[in-house]
N, C-alpha and C positions, 0 to 999 in steps of 0.2 A: 578559494574558500576551503576551509577544513572539511574533511569527510573521512568516513571510516573506510579503510582499504583492506582490512583483515578478513579472515575466513568467515563466511556468512553462517555456516553450520554451527560455529561456536556460539553465535548469538542465540540460535534456537535451543541449544543445549543449556545455555545459561538461564533461559526463561522456562525450560522444562516442557516445552511443547512446540509443535510445528508452527512456524510463522510463514512458511512457503516463500522464503526469500530467494531460493534458487530455482524457482519455477518447476519445470517438469521433473527434475531430479527428486524433489520432495515427495513425489507420488510413487517412487520406486523403492526397492529394498536397499538402495545405496544411501538412503536418507540417514544422516548421522544420529538423529534423535531416536530412530528405531534400533540402531546398533549399540548406542551408548546412552542410556537413559539416565544420565547424571551430569551435573555441571562440569565444565572443563576445568583444568588446573590440577595442581598437586593434591588439593584437599576436596576435590569435587565429589568424592564418594562419601565423605563424612557428613553426618546429619547436622544441620544447623537450623534452629527455629527462628523465623523472622519476626521482628516486632511489627506492630501495626504500621509504623512509618515505613519499615522495610517492604511490607506488602504493597503499600501505596506507591512507593518509589519504583518497585519492579514493574507494576502495572503501567506506570507512565513510561518507563524505559521500553517496555514491550511495544507500546503504540508508536513511540518515536522510531524504533528500529523497523517496524512494519512499513512505515511510510518513508524511512530514510531521511529524517530531519534532524538538524542540530537543535540543541536545547533552546537557544534564543528564538529560533524560528517557530518551534513548537509552542513556546510560551506566548508568542505573539498570536498564534491561532487560538490559544485558550482565552486570552483576554478579549479577542474579537468575539468568540462564542459567548462570553459573559455579557457582552453588550447587546446581543441579539435576543429576540423573544424566543421562548421555548426552554426546554431542559438543557442546561449548559453542556452536559456530557454528550448528549445526542447531537446537539448543534455542532460541537467540536468535531465529531466523527463525520458529519455531513460536510463541513468545510474541508476536511482532509480528503474526503472522497471526491470533491469537486475539482481537485488539482488535475491539470492536464495529463501529467505523467501517470496518475492513478487511473484516469479515464481510459487512456490508451491501453493500460494493462487490463482493465476490467472488460474492455471490448475485445480483447484477445489479440491485439496487435503486437504485443511483446510478451515474453515468457515470464517476466517478473517486473517489479516496479523500478529496480535499478537500471535494467536495460531500457525500459520505457523512458526513463529520465534522459538517458544518453541519446536515444533516438529523437526525442523532442528537441534536445539541445543542438542536435545536428541537422535540424530543419527538415525532418522527414514528414511532418504532419501539418495539415491545414485545419483551421477552425473557421467554419463558415466561409470557406474559399480563400482564406488568407493564411500565409505561413506564420506560425507562432513557435518560437524557440525558447519559451519560458516554461520550465516544468511546473512552476507554481501558478501558472495562469488559471484563473477560476472559470471553469466551463459552466455555463448556465443552462437552465432548462430550455429545451428547444434548439440548442446549438448542435451543429453537425461537426463531427471530427472524422477526418479521412486521411488516408495515407497519400502523400503526394504522388502524382502520376509517375514521375521518374524514379520513385523509390519502391514501386510495387513489385519489383523483381528481387528485392533484397531477401536472400534465403531465410534469414532469421524471422522476418515478418511473415513470410509465406508459411514457414514451418510452425510458427506460433499459432497462426490462425487455424491450421489443420488440426492442432491438438487442443484448441480452446474448448472443445466439447466436454472433455473430462474435468476441466476446471469449472465449467458452468458459466453461462452468460446470465447476469442478474436481470431481474424484471424491470429495473428502472432505466436500462439502456437497451436500445434496439440496434442490431448490427446486421449489415448487408455484407456478408463475407466475400461475395463475388466481386463487389465493387470496392471492397476495403473501406467501408464507410459506416459510420454509426451516428446515432442521435441520442441525446439525453432526454428521456421522456418525462421524468419528474424527480423531485428531490427524494432520495431514498429514505424510507423509514428505518428505525433502528433494526427491525427484524430483517430488512432487505440488505443491510450492510454486511451481515454475516461475518463478524470478526469475534474471535474468542477472547474478548476483553471486557473488563468491568470498568467502564468509563467513570462511574461514580467515585471510584477510589482516586482517580486523577483529580476530580473536583475537590475531594476532601484534602488531598495533598496540597494543592495550590491555595486552598482556603485557610491554611494555617497561618 
């Protein structure tokens, strides 16, 4: 499947804000957005005013890059959110947050979503006691997610858990760091998702 393999800091610079795609590096002075606060490329420092469509498109691209999704996959999530009850933009973010790779990241088992996706694909996680290797697997309220017994000595997972404090564990998940196990307590509200995005712009974009 096609996927982006270029520099992640370039994405943050293109969107003009930190998307925390590289995990702990984003919290240090090495973060590219702190050193070069302008878009990448030859004309990055030149001023260009975006149209309303351009603003909506950039917001959609930002959310896509945060979760690491292809356009067709992201569009499928949007159409699913449209069919469900509730505010479409908020439901969209709730669906994206329920992905197993995102849950593993939110619980502190991986430094970023990209690495969480790889760890899931390599069969390092259990959901309710069963191995799941699909990053897109929908984790439901009450489900337990844990690191497989034989994977608990992986340095990256151990290191990520030790540094999870400064990233913050969200109130809608409960984590037992000692046993490398967590539980989804409830569907997150918009305030609990804590993403610097305006999801209504995405709804407006796809409604055209």
